[in-house]
C-alpha positions as CSV (number, residue, x, y, z in Angstrom):
1,M,0.0,0.0,0.0
2,N,2.8,2.4,0.9
3,G,4.6,1.6,-2.3
4,A,1.5,2.4,-4.4
5,S,0.9,5.6,-2.5
6,T,4.5,6.7,-3.1
7,S,4.3,5.9,-6.8
8,S,1.1,7.9,-7.1
9,G,2.6,10.8,-5.3
10,G,5.6,10.7,-7.5
11,S,3.4,10.7,-10.6
12,M,1.4,13.6,-9.4
13,R,4.6,15.7,-8.7
14,R,6.0,14.9,-12.1
15,A,2.7,15.9,-13.7
16,A,2.7,19.2,-11.8
17,K,6.2,19.9,-12.9
18,A,5.3,19.1,-16.5
19,G,2.5,21.6,-16.3
20,V,4.7,24.4,-14.9
21,F,7.3,23.6,-17.7
22,A,4.5,23.9,-20.3
23,L,3.6,27.4,-19.1
24,A,7.3,28.4,-19.1
25,L,7.7,27.0,-22.7
26,V,4.8,29.0,-23.9
27,A,6.4,32.2,-22.4
28,M,9.7,31.4,-24.2
29,L,8.2,30.6,-27.6
30,P,8.9,34.1,-29.1
31,L,12.6,33.9,-28.0
32,I,12.9,30.3,-29.3
33,A,11.4,31.4,-32.6
34,L,14.0,34.2,-33.1
35,V,16.8,31.8,-32.2
36,W,15.4,29.3,-34.7
37,L,15.5,32.0,-37.4
38,E,19.0,32.9,-36.5
39,K,20.1,29.3,-36.9
40,R,18.4,29.0,-40.3
41,L,19.6,32.4,-41.7
42,T,23.1,32.9,-40.2
43,R,26.1,31.1,-38.8
44,T,26.2,33.1,-35.6
45,D,25.0,32.5,-32.0
46,V,24.5,36.2,-31.2
47,I,20.7,36.2,-30.5
48,F,21.0,32.8,-28.8
49,A,23.7,34.2,-26.4
50,L,21.8,37.5,-25.9
51,F,18.7,35.8,-24.6
52,G,20.7,33.3,-22.6
53,Q,22.5,36.1,-20.8
54,A,19.2,37.9,-20.0
55,L,17.6,34.7,-18.7
56,A,20.7,33.8,-16.6
57,V,20.1,36.6,-14.1
58,I,16.4,35.8,-13.4
59,P,16.5,34.5,-9.8
60,G,14.8,31.7,-8.0
61,F,11.8,29.6,-9.1
62,P,11.0,31.6,-12.3
63,G,14.5,31.6,-13.5
64,H,14.9,27.8,-13.1
65,W,11.8,27.1,-15.2
66,L,12.4,29.8,-17.9
67,R,16.0,28.8,-18.5
68,G,15.0,25.1,-18.8
69,A,12.2,25.9,-21.3
70,Y,14.5,28.2,-23.3
71,Y,17.3,25.7,-23.6
72,F,14.8,22.9,-24.3
73,G,13.8,24.8,-27.4
74,T,17.2,26.1,-28.5
75,L,20.0,23.6,-27.8
76,D,20.7,20.6,-30.0
77,R,19.0,18.4,-27.4
78,C,17.8,19.2,-23.9
79,S,15.4,17.3,-21.7
80,W,12.7,19.3,-19.9
81,E,13.8,17.7,-16.6
82,V,16.9,19.8,-16.0
83,R,17.9,22.4,-13.5
84,I,20.1,25.2,-14.8
85,G,21.5,27.5,-12.1
86,F,21.6,31.3,-11.8
87,G,24.3,32.9,-14.0
88,T,25.0,29.7,-16.0
89,L,25.7,30.3,-19.7
90,F,26.0,28.2,-22.8
91,S,28.4,29.7,-25.4
92,H,27.0,27.5,-28.3
93,R,23.8,25.8,-29.3
94,A,25.7,22.5,-29.9
95,V,24.9,21.0,-26.5
96,A,23.0,17.8,-25.6
97,I,21.6,17.5,-22.0
98,S,19.9,14.4,-20.8
99,R,17.3,13.9,-18.1
100,R,17.7,15.0,-14.5
101,V,20.8,17.0,-15.1
102,S,21.5,19.7,-12.4
103,M,23.9,22.6,-12.8
104,G,24.9,25.0,-10.1
105,A,25.4,28.7,-10.4
106,Y,27.8,30.5,-12.8
107,C,28.8,27.5,-15.0
108,M,30.2,28.0,-18.5
109,I,29.3,25.3,-21.0
110,G,30.7,25.0,-24.5
111,H,30.2,22.1,-26.9
112,A,29.2,19.3,-24.5
113,R,27.2,16.1,-24.3
114,I,26.0,15.5,-20.7
115,G,24.4,12.2,-19.7
116,E,21.5,11.4,-17.4
117,D,21.6,12.2,-13.6
118,V,24.7,14.3,-13.8
119,M,25.2,16.8,-11.0
120,I,27.4,19.8,-11.8
121,G,28.5,22.1,-9.0
122,S,28.8,25.9,-9.2
123,R,31.5,27.7,-11.3
124,V,32.2,24.6,-13.4
125,S,33.7,25.2,-16.9
126,I,33.3,22.8,-19.8
127,P,35.0,24.5,-22.8
128,S,34.8,23.1,-26.3
129,G,37.8,20.8,-25.9
130,K,41.5,21.8,-25.4
131,R,42.6,22.7,-28.9
132,Q,40.4,25.6,-29.8
133,H,43.2,27.9,-30.9
134,L,45.8,25.4,-32.2
135,D,46.3,24.3,-35.8
136,E,47.0,20.7,-36.9
137,Q,50.7,21.1,-35.9
138,G,49.8,22.3,-32.4
139,R,50.8,25.9,-33.1
140,L,48.8,28.9,-31.9
141,A,46.7,30.1,-34.8
142,P,43.5,32.2,-35.4
143,V,41.3,29.1,-35.8
144,A,38.2,27.8,-34.0
145,R,38.4,24.0,-33.4
146,F,35.4,23.0,-31.3
147,E,35.5,19.5,-29.9
148,P,32.5,18.2,-27.9
149,V,33.2,17.1,-24.4
150,T,31.2,14.1,-23.1
151,I,30.2,13.7,-19.5
152,G,28.9,10.1,-18.8
153,A,25.7,9.4,-16.9
154,H,25.6,9.5,-13.0
155,C,28.7,11.8,-12.6
156,W,29.3,14.4,-10.0
157,I,31.4,17.4,-11.1
158,G,32.7,19.4,-8.1
159,E,32.7,23.1,-7.7
160,G,35.2,25.1,-9.8
161,A,36.3,22.1,-12.0
162,I,37.5,22.7,-15.5
163,V,36.7,19.8,-17.8
164,L,38.6,19.8,-21.1
165,A,38.3,16.0,-22.0
166,D,35.7,13.3,-21.8
167,V,34.6,11.9,-18.4
168,G,33.3,8.3,-18.2
169,G,30.0,7.4,-16.5
170,G,29.8,7.2,-12.7
171,C,32.8,9.4,-12.0
172,I,33.4,12.0,-9.3
173,V,35.5,15.0,-10.4
174,S,36.9,16.7,-7.3
175,A,36.4,20.5,-6.8
176,G,38.9,22.5,-8.6
177,A,40.2,19.6,-10.8
178,V,41.4,20.4,-14.3
179,V,40.6,17.4,-16.5
180,I,42.9,17.5,-19.6
181,D,42.9,13.7,-20.5
182,A,39.9,11.4,-20.9
183,A,38.9,9.8,-17.7
184,P,37.6,6.1,-17.5
185,A,34.3,5.3,-16.0
186,G,33.8,4.8,-12.3
187,K,36.8,6.8,-11.0
188,L,37.4,9.6,-8.5
189,I,39.5,12.2,-10.3
190,G,41.2,15.2,-8.8
191,G,44.2,17.5,-9.1
192,N,45.7,19.8,-11.7
193,P,46.2,18.2,-14.0
194,A,43.6,15.7,-12.9
195,R,44.5,12.1,-12.3
196,V,42.7,9.0,-11.1
197,I,42.7,8.7,-7.3
198,R,40.7,5.6,-6.8
199,D,37.7,3.6,-7.9
200,V,34.2,4.9,-7.0
201,E,31.9,2.3,-5.4
202,R,28.2,2.7,-6.0
203,A,25.5,1.9,-3.4
204,P,23.5,-1.3,-4.2
205,D,20.3,0.6,-5.0
206,A,22.2,2.9,-7.4
207,A,23.9,0.0,-9.1
208,A,20.6,-1.5,-9.8
209,D,19.2,1.5,-11.6
């Protein structure tokens, strides 16, 4: 009986959240339409960035839902079940965010692919790879080389981390870490440059998900 009641309560909460999200999405439709036109007619992200910056400073409950709805409609792929913190910005539209991703305040996100149930602390930076201004020979050059960074599902990225390379699923990236090499799944990573410290053990209920 308790299990059925809990399941019913969870369904009702999710339905209520979906309703609030729908209202936020309606409010964001004019902005989403303008960004869509920009994408079709130009090669820039100027309008996309402008609206993102304006929405970034809306505080509290309204900001959470409006940012989620805006990025749902403008990123390459974004679940409606996300939480994007105050001051967080996306520099490009080429981002994919899966379900139940949570980002803290003042994060900077470039080209990224973020898996389900990822928790990202405040002031985390995920630039578009580590070779943005280098040519094929590794020399400094006026080029733009954007490489998507992938964060696997069920990761925790600590406050102030800088992630320049892929992170496997189930990892913990310590606060302040600078990840310059791809990290295997299920590891605790820390330091500058970041290195594997130990394996991460998952609780039995988490491992069963």
